[in-house]
MISE-214842 format. One line per 10 residues: number of its first residue (from 0); for each residue x, y, z of N, C-alpha, C, O. Coordinates in nm, 4 decimals, padded with zeros to 6 digits. Atoms other than C-alpha are relative to their C-alpha. Layout:
N
NUM = X:Y:Z:X:Y:Z:X:Y:Z:X:Y:Z ~ ...
***
This chain:
114
0 = 00.0794:-00.0452:00.1116:03.9892:-03.4271:-01.3344:-00.1404:00.0380:00.0470:-00.1935:00.1401:00.0032 ~ 00.1357:-00.0256:-00.0463:03.6517:-03.4428:-01.1534:-00.0049:00.1275:00.0836:-00.0996:00.2053:00.0721 ~ -00.0047:-00.1217:-00.0800:03.7532:-03.1714:-00.9053:00.0099:00.1221:-00.0889:-00.0585:00.2217:-00.0657 ~ -00.0186:-00.1133:00.0913:03.8640:-02.9424:-01.1846:-00.1289:00.0327:-00.0732:-00.1647:00.1496:-00.0876 ~ 00.1257:-00.0203:00.0702:03.5393:-02.9927:-01.3744:-00.1067:00.0573:00.0944:-00.1842:00.1444:00.0550 ~ 00.0947:-00.0503:-00.0992:03.3342:-02.9339:-01.0572:00.0246:00.1464:00.0317:-00.0696:00.2245:00.0452 ~ -00.0359:-00.1386:-00.0279:03.5225:-02.6117:-00.9857:-00.0406:00.0898:-00.1165:-00.0911:00.1999:-00.0948 ~ 00.0385:-00.0778:00.1175:03.4645:-02.4891:-01.3412:-00.1514:00.0191:-00.0039:-00.1997:00.1285:-00.0330 ~ 00.1462:-00.0110:-00.0006:03.0923:-02.5653:-01.3153:-00.0495:00.0977:00.1075:-00.1416:00.1758:00.0833 ~ 00.0387:-00.0914:-00.1078:03.0647:-02.3810:-00.9835:00.0288:00.1438:-00.0412:-00.0558:00.2313:-00.0224
10 = -00.0358:-00.1357:00.0412:03.2473:-02.0758:-01.1219:-00.0913:00.0488:-00.1134:-00.1311:00.1653:-00.1151 ~ 00.0891:-00.0373:00.1096:03.0343:-02.0776:-01.4383:-00.1395:00.0335:00.0541:-00.2020:00.1298:00.0097 ~ 00.1310:-00.0260:-00.0601:02.7157:-02.0969:-01.2292:-00.0015:00.1343:00.0721:-00.0978:00.2103:00.0619 ~ -00.0084:-00.1279:-00.0702:02.8298:-01.8065:-01.0143:00.0034:00.1166:-00.0987:-00.0613:00.2190:-00.0763 ~ -00.0092:-00.1065:00.1003:02.9166:-01.5984:-01.3209:-00.1354:00.0243:-00.0659:-00.1748:00.1392:-00.0853 ~ 00.1319:-00.0140:00.0620:02.5786:-01.6659:-01.4831:-00.0982:00.0632:00.0986:-00.1732:00.1542:00.0634 ~ 00.0881:-00.0570:-00.1018:02.3939:-01.5949:-01.1598:00.0294:00.1467:00.0251:-00.0630:00.2269:00.0387 ~ -00.0382:-00.1406:-00.0185:02.5893:-01.2713:-01.1100:-00.0449:00.0856:-00.1164:-00.0920:00.1978:-00.0973 ~ 00.0458:-00.0737:00.1185:02.5127:-01.1641:-01.4649:-00.1496:00.0219:00.0016:-00.1973:00.1308:-00.0305 ~ 00.1458:-00.0127:-00.0076:02.1428:-01.2324:-01.4185:-00.0421:00.1003:00.1070:-00.1367:00.1767:00.0874
20 = 00.0311:-00.0955:-00.1066:02.1398:-01.0370:-01.0925:00.0293:00.1426:-00.0448:-00.0451:00.2349:-00.0117 ~ -00.0345:-00.1332:00.0491:02.3123:-00.7430:-01.2619:-00.1071:00.0513:-00.0957:-00.1463:00.1678:-00.0888 ~ 00.1048:-00.0396:00.0942:02.0534:-00.7382:-01.5403:-00.1283:00.0332:00.0752:-00.1932:00.1335:00.0453 ~ 00.1205:-00.0251:-00.0791:01.7677:-00.7621:-01.2896:00.0145:00.1288:00.0807:-00.0819:00.2038:00.0958 ~ -00.0246:-00.1221:-00.0759:01.9255:-00.4856:-01.0819:-00.0183:00.1236:-00.0847:-00.0679:00.2250:-00.0357 ~ 00.0188:-00.1131:00.0900:01.9274:-00.2548:-01.3836:-00.1481:00.0206:-00.0309:-00.1937:00.1343:-00.0432 ~ 00.1421:-00.0093:00.0322:01.5622:-00.3343:-01.4593:-00.0816:00.0477:00.1184:-00.1645:00.1377:00.1054 ~ 00.0812:-00.0314:-00.1174:01.4227:-00.3154:-01.1084:00.0626:00.1105:00.0824:-00.0061:00.2040:00.1235 ~ -00.0707:-00.0995:-00.0780:01.6848:-00.1149:-00.9236:-00.0349:-00.0075:00.1467:-00.1364:-00.0667:00.1833 ~ 00.0255:00.0030:-00.1439:01.7071:-00.0662:-00.5481:-00.1239:00.0805:00.0380:-00.1915:00.0468:00.1352
30 = 00.1181:-00.0803:-00.0311:01.4347:00.1988:-00.5528:-00.1263:-00.0821:-00.0185:-00.2197:-00.0729:00.0612 ~ 00.1164:00.0846:00.0256:01.1895:-00.0485:-00.7026:-00.0190:-00.1008:00.1122:-00.1312:-00.1240:00.1572 ~ 00.0083:00.0981:-00.1086:01.2718:-00.3073:-00.4368:-00.0487:00.0661:00.1286:-00.1284:00.0087:00.2028 ~ 00.0441:-00.0711:-00.1209:01.2277:-00.0491:-00.1619:-00.1473:00.0358:-00.0098:-00.2203:00.0263:00.0888 ~ 00.1406:-00.0341:00.0179:00.8958:00.0619:-00.3076:-00.0890:-00.1215:00.0199:-00.1962:-00.1116:00.0796 ~ 00.0785:00.1216:-00.0155:00.7733:-00.2966:-00.3227:-00.0124:-00.0386:00.1464:-00.1165:-00.0888:00.1887 ~ 00.0044:00.0330:-00.1420:00.8613:-00.3453:00.0435:-00.0798:00.1039:00.0773:-00.1420:00.0720:00.1787 ~ 00.0669:-00.1080:-00.0703:00.7161:-00.0088:00.1436:-00.1519:-00.0046:-00.0171:-00.2246:00.0306:00.0758 ~ 00.1438:-00.0005:00.0279:00.3718:-00.0546:-00.0158:-00.0817:-00.0795:00.1022:-00.1814:-00.0274:00.1520 ~ 00.0783:00.0714:-00.1010:00.2503:-00.3311:00.2211:00.0040:00.0683:00.1365:-00.0945:00.0653:00.2103
40 = -00.0105:-00.0683:-00.1288:00.3783:-00.1330:00.5204:-00.0933:00.1204:00.0036:-00.1580:00.1457:00.1053 ~ 00.0894:-00.1159:00.0061:00.1882:00.1773:00.4084:-00.1453:-00.0451:00.0041:-00.2277:00.0175:00.0708 ~ 00.1373:00.0513:-00.0010:-00.1269:-00.0277:00.3425:-00.0409:-00.0431:00.1406:-00.1544:-00.0198:00.1821 ~ 00.0285:00.0421:-00.1375:-00.1052:-00.1751:00.6935:-00.0211:00.1217:00.0902:-00.1132:00.1238:00.1718 ~ 00.0145:-00.1217:-00.0797:-00.0550:00.1693:00.8484:-00.1301:00.0721:-00.0353:-00.1990:00.1238:00.0527 ~ 00.1239:-00.0656:00.0429:-00.3421:00.3103:00.6407:-00.1212:-00.0703:00.0579:-00.2182:-00.0059:00.0978 ~ 00.1100:00.0769:-00.0569:-00.5676:00.0331:00.7599:-00.0206:00.0376:00.1466:-00.1341:00.0514:00.1921 ~ 00.0087:-00.0375:-00.1409:-00.4882:00.1246:01.1203:-00.0556:00.1416:00.0170:-00.1250:00.1695:00.1147 ~ 00.0491:-00.1378:-00.0065:-00.5626:00.4934:01.0491:-00.1468:00.0070:-00.0411:-00.2261:00.0771:00.0217 ~ 00.1372:-00.0072:00.0520:-00.8824:00.4346:00.8503:-00.1004:-00.0775:00.0854:-00.2172:-00.0389:00.0914
50 = 00.0927:00.0883:-00.0714:-01.0344:00.1630:01.0719:-00.0893:00.0727:00.1011:-00.2110:00.0544:00.0971 ~ 00.0889:-00.0674:-00.0958:-01.1575:00.3844:01.3590:-00.0944:00.0998:-00.0677:-00.2079:00.1180:-00.0235 ~ 00.0834:-00.0954:00.0722:-01.2884:00.6439:01.1119:-00.1151:-00.0730:-00.0696:-00.2283:-00.0248:-00.0706 ~ 00.1027:00.0800:00.0663:-01.4764:00.3748:00.9181:-00.1080:-00.0386:00.1012:-00.2267:-00.0364:00.0689 ~ 00.0982:00.0349:-00.1034:-01.6425:00.2663:01.2438:-00.0915:00.1185:00.0313:-00.2119:00.1010:00.0503 ~ 00.0797:-00.1206:-00.0248:-01.7569:00.6246:01.3052:-00.0981:00.0220:-00.1149:-00.2143:00.0559:-00.0930 ~ 00.0878:-00.0177:00.1162:-01.8942:00.6444:00.9507:-00.1138:-00.1014:00.0000:-00.2261:-00.0691:-00.0388 ~ 00.1052:00.1018:-00.0057:-02.0846:00.3199:00.9994:-00.1074:00.0367:00.1025:-00.2262:00.0144:00.0794 ~ 00.0969:-00.0446:-00.1010:-02.2467:00.4571:01.3152:-00.0841:00.1141:-00.0560:-00.2063:00.1148:-00.0407 ~ 00.0742:-00.1110:00.0609:-02.3392:00.7796:01.1328:-00.1010:-00.0513:-00.1018:-00.2154:-00.0059:-00.1049
60 = 00.0887:00.0547:00.1026:-02.4865:00.5788:00.8452:-00.1187:-00.0735:00.0627:-00.2314:-00.0634:00.0142 ~ 00.1103:00.0743:-00.0629:-02.6895:00.3576:01.0780:-00.1010:00.0952:00.0630:-00.2196:00.0632:00.0706 ~ 00.0910:-00.0970:-00.0612:-02.8355:00.6670:01.2477:-00.0680:00.0902:-00.1026:-00.1870:00.1194:-00.0904 ~ 00.0536:-00.0961:00.0957:-02.8822:00.8974:00.9486:-00.0452:-00.0644:-00.1309:-00.1212:-00.0043:-00.2069 ~ 00.0351:00.0668:00.1244:-02.9162:00.6449:00.6672:00.0788:00.0498:-00.1202:00.0440:00.0197:-00.2343 ~ -00.0822:-00.0550:00.1071:-02.6485:00.8263:00.4653:00.1380:00.0362:00.0552:00.1564:00.0536:00.1756 ~ -00.1333:-00.0465:-00.0403:-02.2822:00.9196:00.4701:00.0130:00.1507:-00.0200:00.1079:00.2121:00.0289 ~ -00.0022:-00.1438:00.0256:-02.3615:01.2733:00.3534:-00.0109:00.0745:00.1324:-00.0975:00.0447:00.2147 ~ 00.0022:-00.0803:-00.1218:-02.2863:01.5247:00.6271:00.0718:-00.0624:00.1183:00.0740:-00.0041:00.2267 ~ -00.0728:00.0641:-00.1102:-02.0829:01.2808:00.8369:00.1183:00.0876:00.0415:00.1868:00.1459:-00.0425
70 = -00.1094:-00.0803:-00.0537:-01.8333:01.4565:01.0608:00.1047:-00.0917:00.0623:00.0733:-00.1761:00.1462 ~ -00.1093:00.0779:-00.0584:-01.4949:01.3047:01.1390:00.0580:00.0773:00.1169:00.0644:00.2002:00.1134 ~ -00.0601:-00.0697:-00.1138:-01.3346:01.3807:01.4732:00.1317:00.0665:-00.0420:00.2071:00.0106:-00.1216 ~ -00.1255:-00.0668:00.0326:-01.0501:01.6329:01.4522:00.1192:-00.0803:00.0504:00.1099:-00.1527:00.1495 ~ -00.1232:00.0656:-00.0434:-00.6972:01.5010:01.4767:00.0205:-00.1394:-00.0547:00.1203:-00.2041:-00.0227 ~ -00.0172:00.1350:00.0548:-00.7515:01.1789:01.2856:00.0994:-00.0019:-00.1152:00.1589:-00.1057:-00.1443 ~ -00.0864:-00.0042:00.1171:-00.5474:01.2960:00.9873:-00.0679:-00.0561:-00.1238:-00.0039:-00.0754:-00.2272 ~ 00.0770:00.0577:00.1098:-00.8225:01.1560:00.7645:-00.1014:00.1035:-00.0475:-00.1634:00.1730:00.0330 ~ 00.0965:-00.0911:00.0603:-01.0361:01.3599:00.5259:-00.1080:-00.0797:-00.0705:-00.0787:-00.1726:-00.1457 ~ 00.1125:00.0589:00.0723:-01.3810:01.2578:00.4076:-00.0119:00.0779:-00.1304:-00.0706:00.1860:-00.1349
80 = -00.0067:-00.0697:00.1287:-01.3295:01.3484:00.0429:-00.1304:-00.0069:-00.0760:-00.1709:00.0903:-00.1398 ~ 00.1257:00.0177:00.0727:-01.6514:01.2100:-00.0996:-00.0969:-00.0778:00.0883:-00.0601:-00.1774:00.1506 ~ 00.1039:00.0691:-00.0761:-01.9758:01.1098:00.0692:-00.1309:00.0061:-00.0767:-00.1753:00.1132:-00.1180 ~ 00.1321:00.0079:00.0626:-02.2998:00.9919:-00.0885:-00.0922:-00.0741:00.0963:-00.0542:-00.1033:00.2097 ~ 00.0934:00.0746:-00.0834:-02.6035:00.8139:00.0465:00.0467:-00.1414:00.0284:00.0099:-00.2000:00.1303 ~ -00.0391:00.1409:-00.0157:-02.4365:00.4761:00.0008:00.1502:-00.0256:-00.0007:00.1921:-00.1394:00.0204 ~ -00.1445:00.0236:00.0068:-02.0594:00.5290:-00.0303:00.0783:00.1220:00.0467:00.0225:00.2299:00.0663 ~ -00.0893:-00.1074:-00.0421:-01.7631:00.7393:00.0755:00.1415:-00.0303:-00.0481:00.1720:-00.1421:-00.0895 ~ -00.1422:00.0196:00.0248:-01.3943:00.7904:00.0089:00.0775:00.0829:00.1011:00.0504:00.2015:00.1201 ~ -00.0835:-00.0637:-00.1010:-01.1375:00.8734:00.2747:00.1402:00.0209:-00.0566:00.1904:-00.0643:-00.1299
90 = -00.1374:-00.0300:00.0393:-00.7968:01.0357:00.2118:00.0847:00.0218:00.1243:00.0370:00.0726:00.2258 ~ -00.0978:-00.0286:-00.1052:-00.4877:01.0468:00.4318:00.1380:00.0018:-00.0638:00.1580:-00.0526:-00.1724 ~ -00.1389:00.0001:00.0443:-00.1166:01.1108:00.3915:00.0833:-00.0638:00.1103:00.0841:-00.0169:00.2241 ~ -00.0826:00.0726:-00.0955:00.1192:00.8673:00.5622:00.1439:-00.0009:-00.0492:00.1727:-00.0494:-00.1587 ~ -00.1427:-00.0067:00.0355:00.4944:00.9259:00.5574:00.0196:00.0607:-00.1380:00.1045:00.0153:-00.2147 ~ -00.0127:-00.0677:00.1279:00.4484:01.1568:00.2599:-00.0681:-00.0702:-00.1163:-00.0584:-00.0239:-00.2300 ~ 00.0677:00.0755:00.1049:00.2442:00.9009:00.0642:-00.1499:00.0136:00.0172:-00.2037:-00.0121:00.1249 ~ 00.1447:-00.0154:-00.0066:-00.1177:00.9707:-00.0188:-00.0667:-00.1359:-00.0180:-00.0322:-00.2118:-00.1085 ~ 00.0771:00.1247:00.0047:-00.3573:00.6807:00.0460:-00.1484:00.0340:00.0098:-00.1864:00.1408:00.0578 ~ 00.1446:-00.0199:-00.0088:-00.7322:00.6420:00.0184:-00.0683:-00.1337:00.0267:-00.0095:-00.2409:00.0123
100 = 00.0824:00.1192:-00.0173:-01.0089:00.3999:00.1017:-00.1416:00.0322:-00.0466:-00.2051:00.1247:00.0040 ~ 00.1385:-00.0099:00.0437:-01.3375:00.3650:-00.0851:-00.0831:-00.0912:00.0879:-00.0428:-00.2037:00.1173 ~ 00.0811:00.0831:-00.0865:-01.6160:00.2383:00.1308:-00.1463:00.0080:-00.0344:-00.1879:00.0863:-00.1198 ~ -00.0413:00.0951:-00.1029:-01.7964:00.0713:00.2652:00.0590:-00.1279:-00.0607:00.0325:-00.1632:-00.1756 ~ -00.0556:00.1299:00.0378:-01.6033:-00.2523:00.2464:00.1271:00.0060:-00.0819:00.1764:-00.0981:-00.1254 ~ -00.1215:-00.0117:00.0797:-01.3002:-00.1171:00.0626:00.1252:-00.0273:00.0811:00.1195:-00.0475:00.2024 ~ -00.1295:00.0191:-00.0627:-00.9337:-00.1636:00.1380:00.0871:00.1206:-00.0334:00.0687:00.1819:-00.1386 ~ -00.0885:-00.1125:00.0292:-00.6637:00.1049:00.1624:00.0774:-00.0240:-00.1301:00.1178:-00.1361:-00.1612 ~ -00.0752:00.0055:00.1256:-00.4923:00.1837:-00.1674:00.0840:00.1255:-00.0122:00.0516:00.2291:00.0459 ~ -00.0864:-00.1153:00.0216:-00.2147:00.4148:-00.2763:-00.0678:00.1009:-00.0910:-00.1455:00.0648:-00.1793
110 = 00.0532:-00.1073:00.0829:-00.3050:00.7499:-00.4272:-00.1230:00.0628:00.0617:-00.1760:00.0142:00.1617 ~ 00.1168:-00.0702:-00.0513:-00.5904:00.9932:-00.3759:-00.1302:-00.0671:-00.0441:-00.1302:-00.1582:-00.1269 ~ 00.1317:00.0476:00.0434:-00.9621:00.9254:-00.4063:-00.0154:00.0312:-00.1479:00.0245:00.1374:-00.1958 ~ 00.0146:-00.0189:00.1450:-01.0513:00.8802:-00.7701:-00.1269:00.0666:-00.0392:-00.1513:00.0883:-00.1579
***
């Protein structure tokens, strides 16, 4: 009797768990899961791309006192979209995804400069 009841409980748990996974799969879907995993990877790659450019901008700012007119070296794949006396925004496209970084002191984020 105890074995039979244990087997029924295990099967019921599996059925409930499977049902919950199916509902979650419809809500989130595999694309959502892939996007969630991809975002940190893109942010890490963007950080590696923006970091050397940010260092160049900091040197320019320390010499000129402004980010206006700063020149990025060719071949970085980074565009200085906005530059003021105290801030800047960098744009890049990584694996078909547009990313940006507001600075100074910002972190890479998905999408273009706002």
